[in-house]
N, C-alpha and C positions, 0 to 999 in steps of 0.2 A: 608293415609296408617295407620296399626295398630303400635300403639307406643311401642317402647321396654322399658324395665324396666330402670329407671333412676339409674345411677351409683352413688357411694359414692361421687366421686369427683364432680359430677353434683349437688348432694345435698349440698355439701359444697358450691358450687358457689351460688346455689340459696339462701342460708342463707345471704352471704355476699351482694347479690343483694337486699334482702328485707331490710336490714340494710341500704344500701345505698339508695334507693329510698323512705324508710320511713322518711329519713331526709328531703325529698324534699316535702312530702306531706304536712307539716305545713304551707308552702307557697303557696299552691294551693287551691283554693276555691272548697268546694265539688260540687258547682253548674256547673262547667266548664263541657261542653260536647265537645270532640273531634270528628268531622266528618272524618272518613277514609273511603277512596274509594279505593277498590283493585280487582284483578281479582277473578273471582269465583274459588272455590276449591283451595285457595292460601294461607291458614294460618290455625294454629291450634288455633280454637276458644276459647279453654281455656286460652289462652295467653292473650286475652283481658280482661278477668275477674281478672286474676293476676295483668295486669296492674292497673286496677281501685282499686284493693285491696290494692296495694303498693304505689299508689300516690293520690288516691281520686279523678282522672279524669275519667269521664264517658267517653265511646267510642259508638259513633253510627256508626256501621259498614255496609257498603253496597258494592255491588259488580258491576262488568261490565265484558263484555265478549270479548272486543277487545279495542286496544288503540284508535280507532277511535270512538267508542261508549263513551268512557271516555272523549275524546277532545270535541265532540259535546256537551255533557251535560254541561262541564265547560264554554265552549265559548257562549253557549245559555243562561247562567245566571239562568238555572232553577232550580238549586241547589247549595248550597255553601258547600265546603269541606275544609278540613285543610291539610290532608295528602292524596296523590296519589301515585301509584306505576306503573309508565309507563314504557315503553321498551326504549331502546336507542335512535332510531330515533325520537320517539315522545318527550323524554327529549329535544333533540337538538332543536326541532321545538317550543316547549313550551319556552324554553330558549330565541330563537329568537323573540318570539312574546311578550317576558315580563311577562308570566304568573307566573313564579316561584320566590319565594323569596330565598335569600341567606340563607344558613345553615351554623350556627357557629360550624363547626366540632370540633374545638379547645375546645369547651364546652362538647362535647360528650366523656364521659370516656371510652365508648367501640369502638370508631371509629379507635383506634390504632390496634384492632383485625382483622380489614379488611385487607386481603392480598394486598400488594402494587401492584399487577398485575392486581387487579380489580378498581384501583383508577386512576384518572387522564385521562381516555379514551377519545377518540375524540368527543363525545357527550358531556362531561363536563371536558374538559381538565385541568381547574384550581381547580376542586374539590368545586365548590361554591354551586351547586344547586341539588345535588343528594348524597345518600349513597345507595351503592349496597346492595340488598335484596338477589335475586337469579340469576343464570344463567342456560343455557340449550341448547339445539339443537331441532329442529323440526325433527319429525320421521314419517314413515309410519306404521301404525298399521294394522294388518290383522288376520283373523281368520283362524288358522291352519286346522280346520275341513272342511272349504269350498273352502279355496284358494288352488290350487294345488301347490306341492312343485316345479314343474319345472316352474311356474310362479314367484316365489320369489328368486330362486336360485341365480340370479344375482344382486338381493338388488337392483333394478333398480326403478327410479321415475316412469317408464312407467306403473307400475302396476295400478296408479290411472287413466289410460286412458285405460285400458283392458276392451274391449267390451264384453268378457266372463262373466264379473261380472255386467253387465248393471243392474241398478236398486238396486245395492248393494254397491255402492260407495258414500261416502261423501266427501265434500269439504269445506275448510274454508269458513266462511261467513265474511270475511273481505277482501278488497282489496290487501292490502300490501302482506299478506301472500299467498293469492292466486295468485296474479302475480308471486311472488318470485318463487313459485314451476313451474310455465309455463315458466318463463324465464330460469331457470335452465334446464328445460327439453330441451329447444333450444340451450343449450350451452352458455348462455348468463348470465352477471352479473346480480345478483338480485337487483343490484344498477344501472342499465343501465339508462343512460340519453340520449339514441338513441330513438326518436319516433316511427322509423321503427320498432325497435325491441318490443316495447310495442305494437304496433299494431298485429304483430306475435304472440305475447304472448296473446293477446285478442283471436285471432282467435282459438289458441290452446285451451283456456279456453271455447270459444263458441262449439268447436268439442265435448270436455267433457261433456257439459252440458246435452247433449242428453243421456248420460249413467249414471248420478248422480242421486241418491235417493233425496239428499237435499244438501243446503248449511247449515251448522250449526257450533256452537261454543259449548256452555256448553252441548247442547243436545247431543253431541257425547258420553257421558259417557252410557246414556241409551240405545242408539241404537247400540252400539257396544258390551256392556255387555250382552245385551238382545238377541244379534245375529239378530237383524233386518237389520243390515248392516254388511258387511264383510270386508270393506277395508276404511281405512281413514288416512288422515294425521292429526297430531296434537303435542302437545308439550310433551317433553320425561317424564317429572314428571307426567303429567296427564295420559300418557301411561302407565306407572308402575302402577298407581292405578287401571286402567282398567285390566290389566293383572293380579293383586292380585284378581280382583273379578271374572274372567273368565281365567281360566287356558289354555284355547284354544287359547288365542290372544298371539300374538308375535310381534316384532317392530324391525325397523332396521333404521339407517340414509342411505339415498339413496347413491349409489356410485357416483352418478353425482354431489352431493354436496346437501347443505341445509343451513338454516338459523340458526347461532348461536346468541342467544339474551341474552342480560342483562337487568334486571329489577331493578329498583332502587326505593327508597322511596324519595319523593319530598313533599316539603310545598309550597302550592299555595300562590301567592303574596296577594290574598284577604283574606286570613287566618286572624282572629282575635285572635287566640290563638297560635301564633308562638313559644312562649316559652314552651308551653304544647305539641305542636307538636314535637319539638325537643326532648323533654323528652320521648316521645312515640318513635321515631326513635331510641334513645339511647338504650332503653329498648328491643327493638327488636334486636337490635346488640349484648345484652348480651349473654354470653356462653350458660347459661341454656335454654334461650328462643330461641336462634337459633337452639339448638340441638332439643328442641320439635318441633319447625316449620320444619326441615329437616326431622324428623321422620314421620311427618304427611303428608307432601305434596311431599316428595321425589324429590325435586329439588336440584341441586348442589347449595352450599353455599360458599360465599366468606369469611366468618368469620372462621380463621384459627383454633383457639382454639376449637371451636365448631366440625369443622371438625375432629380433632384428636379424638374425644370422640364418633364418630359415630361407629357404629357395622361394621365389615369389609364387612358383607353382602351388606351394602348400600356403604360405601367407595370404594369398590372393584367392584361395578356394573357398567359395561361399558356403559350402558344406561344413568346412572346418571352422572358419570366423564368419558366421552369419552377419548380412547387413543389419542395421539398426532396426528396420521396418518389419524384419522377421524377428527379431528378438523382442520387440515389443508385444508380440501376439504370443510370446512363451511366458511360462509361469513357474517359478521355482517351488519345489516341495517345501512345506514346513512340517514340524512335527506335530501331528493331530492329537486332539484330545484323546485321553484313554477310552471314552466310551465308543469314540468313532472308530479307534484303531481295533476295538473288540468286536464291533458290528462289521468291520472289513474282514476281519480274520474269519468270522462266523459265516459270511456271505461268500467267501472264496472258498471255504471248506465244503460249504453246501454245492456251489458251482462244480466243483473238481470231483466230487463223489456221486453226483447225479448221474444216471444213465438214460 
């Protein structure tokens, strides 16, 4: 998103931060490079240069399109990373598998600025392995020029299965998000552990496949903004970015429910730069950086001081910070049992390879 002007208060915060981090830079070798692996379109890139200027630590920044892509890359050993930003269910999985290092939150100066309601959640109850980054919901994005008002007045998830728009509908290209929408459509929990319900959800996705244009992740931006596609599910912050680029786009949280997600910063156990990784996480939690990030990506932030400095346009946007009645019909992913995860993988592979 286009960044707003930085306030005087923010400038003062920046000066304090510069002085604080400058004190750390003397102890950091200039040759240290931190490998950060994050979602696409999910950071203000200027903050990375600022971190290097203030600490002397270089940042090698790369992106992924889904939790599953990130996880597969890490466990394959194909690349080495220090900081990653998984979602809650993937954090729980990575903790269980011993992939994450403990974070010394007592050494993070800005950790106290994270709201208590975002700490100690079920995926990391002891606050050992993750520091909250952003949160939000899944929404359905549609083009008001091509989608009839009658088809969206009930704000239903069924729009994704509407045959009237065959060839113009996109779907998540990752199994957890795609199956979640199908399970919700059927009236089931997106954390279902009933194999029969997963089989039904797979059949719903199979029925939908015939009317899809494509399974996508980051490609959604070009397709929706250019009007190559008319309907798609995606994450709220990215939806707002698309809506800014194309004024004919609109979005809603399905009345049947949706996924509410929490993405957090984590350090991999294999990291050789854990101290520098903690400095990076602390930097990202500082007020001025959290504001810059929020203004760029338009996701909800857990940093309370930064939230208060946001412009009313952003703080009061119900797509960014949904009212409680909307959140009440949302559900957070949990780390599913191994047998269900294996079933999900099997069903997804079958779906994607069928013709």
